[in-house]
C-alpha positions as CSV (number, residue, x, y, z in Angstrom):
1,M,29.1,38.6,11.3
2,S,28.3,34.9,11.6
3,H,24.8,33.5,12.2
4,D,24.4,30.1,14.0
5,V,21.5,27.8,14.6
6,L,21.5,24.6,16.7
7,L,19.0,21.9,15.8
8,E,18.3,19.0,18.1
9,F,16.4,15.9,17.0
10,D,15.4,13.5,19.9
11,Y,14.6,9.8,19.2
12,E,13.2,7.0,21.2
13,S,16.4,5.0,21.3
14,D,20.2,5.3,20.8
15,E,19.9,2.9,17.9
16,R,17.5,5.1,16.0
17,A,19.6,8.2,16.7
18,T,22.7,6.4,15.5
19,L,20.9,5.4,12.3
20,I,19.7,8.9,11.6
21,F,23.2,10.3,12.5
22,R,25.0,8.0,10.1
23,S,22.6,8.8,7.4
24,V,23.1,12.5,7.5
25,E,26.6,13.0,8.8
26,R,28.2,11.7,5.5
27,E,26.8,14.8,3.8
28,V,28.9,17.2,6.0
29,G,31.3,18.9,3.7
30,E,29.6,17.6,0.6
31,I,26.7,20.1,0.4
32,D,28.0,23.0,2.4
33,G,28.5,26.1,0.3
34,D,31.0,28.9,0.4
35,R,28.8,30.8,2.9
36,S,27.7,28.1,5.3
37,R,29.2,25.3,7.4
38,T,27.6,22.4,9.2
39,T,28.5,19.9,11.9
40,V,26.5,16.9,12.9
41,K,27.0,15.0,16.2
42,R,25.1,12.5,18.3
43,D,24.7,12.6,22.0
44,G,22.8,9.5,23.1
45,R,19.3,9.7,21.7
46,T,19.8,13.2,20.3
47,V,21.2,14.2,16.9
48,V,22.6,17.7,17.0
49,V,23.0,19.7,13.8
50,R,24.8,23.0,14.0
51,V,24.6,25.4,11.0
52,S,26.7,28.5,10.7
53,A,26.4,31.0,7.9
54,D,27.9,34.3,6.8
55,D,24.4,35.8,6.1
56,L,20.8,35.1,6.8
57,V,20.0,34.0,3.2
58,A,22.7,31.3,3.4
59,L,21.5,30.3,6.9
60,R,18.0,29.8,5.7
61,A,19.1,27.8,2.7
62,A,21.3,25.5,4.8
63,L,18.6,25.0,7.4
64,N,16.1,24.0,4.8
65,T,18.6,21.5,3.4
66,W,19.5,19.9,6.7
67,Q,16.0,19.7,8.0
68,T,15.0,18.0,4.7
69,L,17.9,15.5,5.0
70,V,17.0,14.6,8.5
71,G,13.3,14.3,7.5
72,V,14.1,11.9,4.7
73,A,16.4,9.8,7.0
74,E,13.5,9.6,9.5
75,K,11.0,8.5,6.8
76,V,13.2,5.8,5.2
77,S,14.4,4.4,8.6
78,G,10.8,3.7,9.6
């Protein structure tokens, strides 16, 4: 059974969303484990992170990682 979560991060401008998207999307495939997969997309002013995992423990770990990555990108981008 697969577990999925969709995270949406809305920003005040397309430019800020693009900056955040470019900061985190390069990590796709680099930090995914054997039990989770992630995609990152941008739709206008929204960055969409979809996390899928084989079990709830892997899902929680992946969500913590991606939320932290987005948070760091937001902080350093001002």
